[in-house]
C-alpha positions, 0 to 999 in steps of 0.5 A: 129824577124822572119826568112827572108828566108826559102826555098833554092834551095836544099829544092825545089829540095828535095820537087819536088822529094819527091812529085813526088814519089808515097807513097800510104797508106801501101806502104810509104817506098820509100818516107820515104827513100827519107825523111830520106836521106834528114833529116839525116844531121840534126838529131842525130838518127832515129826511124822506126817501123814495118809499116814504120813511120820514126822519126828523133831525136835530143837529143835522151837522153833528159828527155822531148820529143817534137814531130813535126809531118806530115804524109807521105801517099797519097790516092790511089786505090786497084785492086778489080776485073778484068773482063773477057774482061780485065777491072779493077774495084777498091776500095779505099785506103783512101779517093780517089774521084771517081768523078775525076777519069774518064779519068785520067791516072794511075800507077798500082804498080806490082812486075814487075814494073809500069803498065800504065792504064786509067780510061775510060769513055763513050764519051759524044755523047753516054751518056744521057745528061739529068737530069738522066745522070749517074755521075762517081761512084765507081761501074761504073769507071774502068781501061783499061790497053789495054788488051782484056782478064783477062789472059792478065791483069794477065800476066802483073803482075796485080792482086787483091790487086795491089795498084794504084796511079795517076802520076800527078807531081809537078808544080808551078803556077804563081811563088808561088803556089805549085800544085801536088797530095798528098800535103796532107800531103807530105807537112807536112813531108817537113815542119818539115824536114825544121824545123830541117834544120833551127835549125842546120843551125842557131845553135839552141840547144834545152834542150828537145828531138825533134822527127821529125815524119813522120807517115804512114797510116793517110789517113785510120784512123790515124793509124801510129800516134796511133802506134808511139806515144806509142813508143815515149811517148811524152810530147808535140806534134805539128802536121801539116796537111792541111785544106780547102781553103773555098773561092773556089766555091761550099764551104759553109763558114757557115759550113766550116768556112773561111780559104784561101791560102796566109793568113797564117797558120791555128791554130785550136780550138778543144777538142784535142787541149790543150789550153795552147799549142795553146795559145803558138802558137798564142803568138809566131805567134804574137811575130814573126809577122807571119800571121795566121788564126783560125779554129774551129773543132767540136768533133775531128780534123780528123788529127793525133792530135787526135791520139797523144792527147788521147794517153799515158794518154794524151799528150799536142797537137796542130794543125797547118794546111796548107790551101789547095785548091782541097783536094784529087784531083791531083791538090792540091794547096798551097801558098809558103808563107803559107808553109814558115810561117808554118815552121817559126811558128813551128821553133819559137814555139820550141824556145819558149819552150826552152826559158822559158816554162816548161813542167809542164805548159802543164799538 
């Protein structure tokens, strides 16, 4: 029978604190500290690497190793150029959307602390609003920190290479919709931590090593997962990330498929997804009455699944995605029921491995 209750008050308190903390690609460590502090009571040991991937381990001496994984980093910007009159031009750190930047507030991270700024944009009165109206582009969006000269900007501690994030914080819409920047994929780290909590609170033992992995640098090419899989050398990897809710306006279902928040976790079909492991997830969902959706990916999943699958001579890997609206904006949205059902699906899939599947089955 499926678990009846997943999230508790402590879970939601951690989730809000974890989401509100900035963890841009390459600078994930403060978020990783929060995550490790939360996970600590539920694991036996930790592994960390040079670039900041964090792994909580249950049964570290077991022969067989299973990874459950999410990624910790969020998209951001870098300071790229400061003009003589004190305006700041940027480049991406990950897939930041230039079209949403105009009029957004920002935090510039410096050695002196946070410097506040705004992406300015010309007033509607001053723009050509005809067919030739210029949209926000990477070469015309710039940050104003209230300075008149480059020297003033430098005196604040801002320099080329400073990382820039949005300050938008967690909120709940209509009782069960979680909204924040960086749900992609801070929710993954949250969900795998909840799996570890539930295993302990329900007194479930495993006869394999479980590596709860919060990888860095996914947003710039799966880099953290590529590194940590060589350290762990797992036999099986179950990865969780986000996918698009394709029922919102301006998305073509014929090319993007149909997935929707509130309709359950999304199980992927892709070359990197090992067929038998995927079928284990599907049978587990059916057995435990967990609603799920299906998604097909051409060539690659674009998630850390690819990094695990093609490492170490091949690792049986599968992907469970959390449907999400408005990806790579500051108002990413997921449904609480989907969050709970992803946790349930991973939890029960681990128990299915324990209860009868042998690791040779996935070879």
